[in-house]
Structure formats: C-alpha cells, structure tokens
C-alpha positions as CSV (number, residue, x, y, z in Angstrom):
1,E,-9.5,-1.3,-11.4
2,R,-12.0,-3.2,-9.1
3,F,-10.1,-6.2,-7.5
4,P,-12.3,-9.7,-7.0
5,S,-12.7,-9.0,-3.3
6,G,-14.4,-5.4,-4.2
7,A,-11.2,-3.5,-3.1
8,A,-10.7,-0.5,-5.7
9,F,-7.7,0.9,-6.8
10,V,-6.5,3.6,-9.7
11,L,-3.8,1.5,-11.8
12,P,-3.4,3.5,-15.2
13,P,-1.9,1.9,-18.0
14,W,1.7,3.1,-17.4
15,V,2.1,1.4,-14.0
16,F,2.8,-2.2,-13.2
17,R,0.0,-4.3,-12.3
18,Q,-0.1,-7.8,-11.6
19,A,-1.5,-10.0,-14.9
20,N,-3.6,-12.3,-12.5
21,L,-5.8,-10.1,-10.0
22,Y,-7.6,-12.9,-8.6
23,A,-4.2,-14.5,-7.4
24,F,-3.0,-11.1,-6.2
25,D,-6.2,-10.3,-4.5
26,A,-5.5,-13.8,-2.8
27,I,-2.0,-12.0,-1.7
28,V,-3.7,-9.2,0.0
29,G,-5.9,-11.0,1.5
30,A,-3.3,-13.1,3.2
31,L,-1.9,-10.1,4.2
32,R,-4.7,-8.4,5.7
33,R,-5.1,-11.6,7.8
34,A,-1.6,-11.6,8.6
35,V,-1.1,-8.0,9.7
36,P,-2.0,-7.5,13.1
37,A,-5.0,-4.5,14.0
38,G,-3.6,-1.4,15.0
39,S,0.2,-2.1,13.5
40,R,2.2,0.6,12.4
41,V,3.2,-0.6,8.8
42,V,6.2,0.3,6.3
43,E,6.3,-0.8,2.9
44,W,9.0,-0.4,0.9
45,Y,8.7,-0.7,-3.3
46,A,5.0,0.1,-2.8
47,G,4.6,0.8,-6.4
48,V,1.3,2.2,-6.6
49,G,0.5,1.4,-3.0
50,V,-2.1,-1.2,-3.6
51,L,-0.4,-3.5,-0.5
52,G,-0.3,-0.5,2.0
53,L,-3.8,1.1,1.0
54,S,-5.2,-2.1,1.5
55,L,-4.1,-2.5,5.1
56,A,-5.6,1.4,5.9
57,P,-9.1,0.1,7.4
58,S,-7.2,-1.9,10.1
59,V,-3.9,-0.3,11.1
60,A,-2.6,3.0,12.8
61,W,-0.7,3.9,10.0
62,V,1.1,3.0,6.9
63,R,4.7,5.0,5.3
64,C,4.4,4.1,1.7
65,S,7.3,4.5,-0.3
66,D,9.1,3.5,-3.8
67,L,11.9,4.8,-6.3
68,N,10.0,5.7,-9.1
69,P,6.4,6.0,-7.4
70,P,3.5,6.7,-9.7
71,Y,2.8,9.2,-7.2
72,A,-0.7,10.6,-8.7
73,A,-2.0,6.8,-9.0
74,F,-1.3,6.6,-5.3
75,E,-3.3,10.1,-4.5
76,A,-6.3,8.8,-6.9
77,S,-6.5,5.4,-5.1
78,R,-6.1,6.9,-1.6
79,D,-8.7,9.2,-2.4
80,L,-11.2,5.9,-2.8
81,L,-10.9,5.2,1.1
82,P,-13.1,6.4,3.5
83,K,-12.3,9.8,5.0
84,G,-11.1,8.6,8.1
85,E,-8.7,5.9,6.7
86,R,-6.5,8.6,4.2
87,A,-4.8,10.2,6.8
88,R,-3.1,7.1,8.0
89,V,-1.3,6.4,4.5
90,T,1.5,8.4,3.3
91,Y,4.0,8.2,0.4
92,A,7.9,9.4,0.0
93,V,9.7,9.4,-3.0
94,G,13.0,6.9,-2.1
95,G,14.7,3.4,-2.1
96,A,14.6,1.7,1.1
97,A,18.2,2.0,1.8
98,E,17.3,5.8,1.7
99,R,13.8,5.4,4.0
100,L,15.0,3.4,6.6
101,D,13.8,6.0,9.3
102,D,10.3,5.3,7.8
103,A,10.5,2.3,9.6
104,R,10.7,4.2,13.2
105,G,7.9,3.3,15.5
106,A,6.9,0.5,13.1
107,D,5.7,-3.0,13.9
108,V,5.7,-4.7,10.5
109,A,7.8,-4.1,7.5
110,V,6.4,-5.3,3.8
111,V,8.8,-5.6,1.3
112,D,7.1,-5.7,-2.2
113,P,9.9,-6.4,-4.7
C-alpha cells in the first residue's frame, strides 16, 4: 500500500488498516514532525508498525510491540526501508504492560490504541 506521502507499507487484507489513508498519512506526518531527530522510540500497540517504521529515517531506534502482531506484514514493510534503516526498528510480541522494559533508554513513547 502506498500512502499519499509516498511511504510504502505491506497491509494484507487480514490486518487492521485505517479507512482513510489521507487522514492517517496526515497523522504520520504530524508524528514525524513531533519526534525529534535522533530520538529513541518505543511504540506499544504497533499493529503492522506503520508509525514506528515511518520514524526509522530520522531516529536512533524504534522498539515496536503488540499482543497479536502481524509480524510477516511488519517484516515485509521493514524490508521496503533502505538497508541502513531496517536495523533501527525491532518488533516484539506482548502487550504494553509486558513490554515496559522496551522503554528503557527511550526518549519518546508512542501508544497507538
């Protein structure tokens, strides 16, 4: 799926996706502007990882997690990033309460209910 901004993500039919990609793309753009360059980010309830992956070009690292992750879709989307950015984004299975340690060293927390 290509977002209006040009960002590309793999969103298979079985994963949740926003109905209005233009509005969601505006949210992604606002998040990118709000997160300072070089930040270390934790994202809970990441789903397929669109928010975390969209931050990869400008942050030090992103740790994504979700209870029921569409891990294959996340990996396919991460593979669309330039090689140097892929290693900045990781994904783990678990709810926010179980993944609190992911926030160690983080500057920014994204909670995407």
